[in-house]
C-alpha positions in Angstrom: -21.4 5.7 -2.8 -21.4 4.8 1.0 -19.6 1.5 0.3 -17.4 -0.1 -2.4 -18.3 -3.8 -2.2 -20.1 -6.5 -4.0 -22.3 -5.5 -6.9 -25.5 -6.9 -5.4 -24.9 -4.7 -2.3 -24.4 -1.5 -4.4 -27.5 -2.3 -6.5 -29.6 -2.1 -3.4 -28.6 1.5 -2.6 -31.0 4.2 -3.5 -30.4 7.9 -4.3 -31.7 8.8 -0.9 -29.1 6.4 0.7 -26.4 8.4 -1.1 -27.8 11.8 -0.1 -28.1 10.6 3.5 -24.5 9.5 3.5 -23.4 12.9 2.1 -25.4 14.8 4.7 -24.0 12.7 7.5 -20.3 12.7 6.7 -19.5 15.5 4.3 -19.6 18.2 7.0 -17.1 20.9 8.2 -16.5 18.8 11.4 -15.3 15.9 9.2 -13.3 18.0 6.8 -9.8 19.4 6.5 -9.1 22.3 4.1 -5.5 22.8 2.9 -4.1 25.8 1.0 -0.7 25.3 -0.6 1.4 27.6 -2.8 2.0 31.3 -3.1 -1.0 32.6 -1.1 -1.5 35.6 1.1 -2.9 34.2 4.4 -5.3 37.2 5.0 -6.7 37.1 1.5 -7.0 33.3 1.6 -9.0 33.4 4.9 -11.4 35.9 3.4 -12.0 33.5 0.5 -12.4 30.6 2.9 -15.0 32.5 4.9 -16.8 33.5 1.8 -17.2 30.0 0.3 -17.2 27.9 3.5 -18.3 30.2 6.3 -22.0 29.7 5.8 -21.7 26.0 5.7 -23.6 24.7 8.7 -21.7 22.2 10.7 -23.1 18.8 11.6 -21.6 16.6 14.3 -20.6 13.3 12.6 -21.3 10.0 14.4 -18.4 8.5 16.2 -16.2 6.4 13.9 -15.8 2.7 14.8 -12.5 1.4 13.6 -12.5 -2.3 13.1 -9.4 -4.5 13.1 -9.0 -7.6 11.0 -8.7 -10.8 13.0 -5.3 -12.6 12.9 -4.9 -14.6 9.7 -4.7 -18.3 10.3 -4.0 -19.5 6.8 -3.2 -18.4 3.3 -5.8 -17.9 0.6 -5.7 -18.6 -3.1 -7.9 -16.9 -5.8 -8.2 -17.8 -9.5 -9.8 -15.1 -11.7 -10.6 -15.9 -15.3 -11.5 -12.7 -17.1 -12.1 -11.8 -20.7 -10.2 -8.5 -20.3 -7.0 -10.4 -19.3 -4.6 -10.8 -22.3 -1.7 -12.3 -20.5 -1.6 -14.2 -17.2 -0.7 -12.3 -14.1 0.5 -13.8 -10.8 0.0 -11.7 -7.6 0.7 -12.1 -3.9 -0.4 -9.8 -1.1 1.1 -9.7 2.4 -0.4 -7.9 5.4 2.0 -5.2 6.5 2.3 -2.5 9.1 2.0 1.2 8.0 2.7 4.6 9.4 -1.0 4.8 10.5 -0.9 1.4 12.3 2.3 2.5 14.1 0.4 5.5 15.5 -3.0 4.1 16.3 -3.9 2.3 19.5 -4.8 -1.4 18.7 -8.5 -2.2 18.8 -7.8 -5.5 20.5 -6.3 -5.4 23.9 -4.0 -8.3 23.0 -2.7 -6.7 19.8 0.7 -5.0 19.7 1.4 -1.7 18.0 4.1 -2.1 15.3 7.3 0.0 15.9 7.8 3.2 13.9 10.8 1.5 12.2 8.6 -1.1 10.5 7.1 1.0 7.7 10.4 2.7 6.9 12.1 -0.6 6.7 9.4 -1.9 4.3 10.1 1.1 2.0 13.7 -0.2 1.7 12.3 -3.7 1.1 10.1 -2.3 -1.7 13.0 -0.7 -3.4 15.6 -3.4 -3.0 13.4 -6.2 -4.2 11.2 -4.4 -6.7 13.0 -1.3 -8.1 12.6 -2.1 -11.8 15.6 -3.7 -13.5 17.8 -3.2 -10.5 15.5 -5.1 -8.2 16.6 -8.4 -6.7 13.5 -10.2 -7.9 13.9 -8.9 -11.4 17.5 -10.0 -11.4 16.4 -13.6 -10.3 13.2 -14.1 -12.2 13.7 -12.1 -15.4 17.5 -11.9 -16.0 18.8 -15.2 -14.6 15.9 -17.7 -14.8 14.0 -15.9 -17.7 10.6 -17.0 -16.3 9.0 -13.6 -16.1 8.9 -10.5 -18.3 8.3 -8.1 -15.4 8.2 -8.0 -11.6 7.0 -5.2 -9.4 6.4 -4.6 -5.7 4.1 -1.9 -4.2 3.8 -0.8 -0.6 1.8 2.2 0.5 2.6 3.3 4.1 0.0 6.0 4.5 -3.0 3.9 5.6 -4.9 4.5 8.8 -4.6 0.8 9.8 -2.8 -2.2 8.5 -1.9 -2.2 4.9 -0.3 -4.6 2.4 2.8 -5.3 0.4 1.9 -6.5 -3.1 4.0 -8.5 -5.6 2.9 -8.6 -9.2 4.7 -10.9 -11.7 4.0 -11.4 -15.5 5.2 -14.9 -16.4 6.6 -15.3 -19.9 4.5 -17.4 -22.4 4.5 -21.1 -21.6 5.5 -20.7 -17.9 2.9 -22.3 -15.6 1.9 -20.4 -12.5 3.1 -23.2 -10.2 6.6 -22.8 -11.7 6.6 -19.0 -11.3 5.3 -19.3 -7.7 8.1 -21.8 -6.8 10.7 -19.6 -8.4 9.4 -16.5 -6.7 9.5 -18.2 -3.2 13.0 -19.4 -3.9 14.0 -15.8 -4.9 12.5 -14.4 -1.7 14.4 -16.9 0.5 17.5 -16.0 -1.4 16.9 -12.3 -0.9 16.4 -12.8 2.9 19.8 -14.5 3.1 21.5 -11.9 1.0 23.9 -9.4 2.5 22.4 -5.9 2.5 25.5 -3.6 2.1 25.8 0.0 3.1 26.0 0.7 -0.6 22.6 -0.8 -1.0 21.2 1.3 1.8 22.7 4.5 0.4 21.4 3.8 -3.0 17.8 3.3 -1.7 18.0 6.5 0.4 19.3 8.5 -2.6 16.4 7.2 -4.8 13.8 8.1 -2.2 15.2 11.5 -1.5 15.4 12.3 -5.2 11.7 11.2 -5.6 10.7 13.4 -2.7 12.5 16.4 -4.2 10.5 16.0 -7.5 7.3 15.4 -5.5 7.7 18.8 -3.8 7.5 20.5 -7.2 3.9 19.3 -7.5 1.7 21.5 -5.2 -1.3 19.2 -5.6 0.8 16.2 -4.6 2.1 18.1 -1.5 -1.4 19.1 -0.5 -2.6 15.5 -0.9 0.2 14.1 1.2 -0.4 16.7 4.0 -4.1 15.9 4.0 -3.3 12.2 4.1 -1.0 12.6 7.1 -3.7 14.5 9.0 -6.4 11.9 8.1 -4.3 9.0 9.4 -3.5 10.9 12.7 0.1 11.7 11.8 1.8 15.1 12.5 2.0 17.0 9.2 5.5 18.0 10.3 6.5 14.4 9.4 7.0 15.7 5.9 10.1 17.5 7.2 11.4 14.7 9.5 11.0 11.5 7.4 14.5 11.7 5.9 16.0 11.6 9.4 13.8 8.5 10.1 14.9 7.0 6.8 18.6 7.4 7.8 18.0 5.7 11.2 16.9 2.4 9.5 19.7 -0.2 9.6 20.3 -3.2 7.3 19.2 -5.5 10.1 15.9 -3.7 10.4 15.3 -4.2 6.7 16.1 -7.9 6.9 13.9 -8.4 9.9 10.8 -6.8 8.4 11.4 -8.5 5.0 11.3 -11.8 6.9 8.5 -10.9 9.2 6.1 -9.8 6.4 7.2 -12.1 3.5 8.1 -15.2 5.4 4.7 -16.2 6.8 1.9 -18.3 5.4 -0.7 -15.6 6.0 -0.9 -14.2 2.5 -3.3 -14.1 -0.5 -2.1 -15.4 -3.8 -4.1 -14.5 -7.0 -3.8 -15.5 -10.6 -5.6 -13.7 -13.4 -5.9 -15.6 -16.6 -7.8 -15.2 -19.9 -11.3 -16.4 -19.4 -11.3 -18.8 -22.4 -8.4 -20.9 -21.0 -8.2 -20.8 -17.2 -6.2 -24.1 -17.1 -6.6 -24.8 -13.3 -4.1 -26.9 -11.4 -4.9 -30.4 -10.3 -7.3 -30.2 -7.3 -7.9 -26.4 -7.7 -11.4 -25.1 -7.6 -12.3 -22.1 -9.7 
């Protein structure tokens, strides 16, 4: 489908719309072919020419990259849904990525984030949200016993700005206002907490181990290489990222934790069972 959006928009699309989109964008000039694994280059190129050589190239229209306007306030969303069994509290923060650190800003007044930003946020993701050893788990699950699980996800391989997402499952009987207040207190506590060299080394070791396992998966490697090329990064990054990781200092991690998670420009969502949304006073569903 040309777009993923509102259902009423997708319902207006016809089969010809989809075929036109395919013809316009699925062309050799807009494609990258990667071969990974134990291949013979000469034999591989013969196969490429056999299956792709006769594919007529079409020049794709120039891509116009838009940039979200600066956020001026936070937003709040309540989602009652029959598929939800237990309430889920979520918060999304706008965050820089590898792609946004490479691209030239669309707006002349916008500033390009430094390369250290996305690497520092990988440390933030691990320190705060790494399972039972994460600082948020320690605060909300172990100490205060307000949540059954806490997770943080951050994906740095976007072409433009991305997001850092926090997902919390409150224990039964805990109201979302209580979990939100406890979460914000835990974040403030984490921002003041000393980040030791032992913390930094632990995170580095975890990410390096994950990278070693990932390299055993040829499909995963091909996907990562293709992603790097699509966002405008050098595929050689796959061999240099560990050096970048080691250059990140504790003060970089603290700075980007505060920069991303300490502002009011976020979106907070709460998914609840449809039969009992239980809105807060003054809240509109």
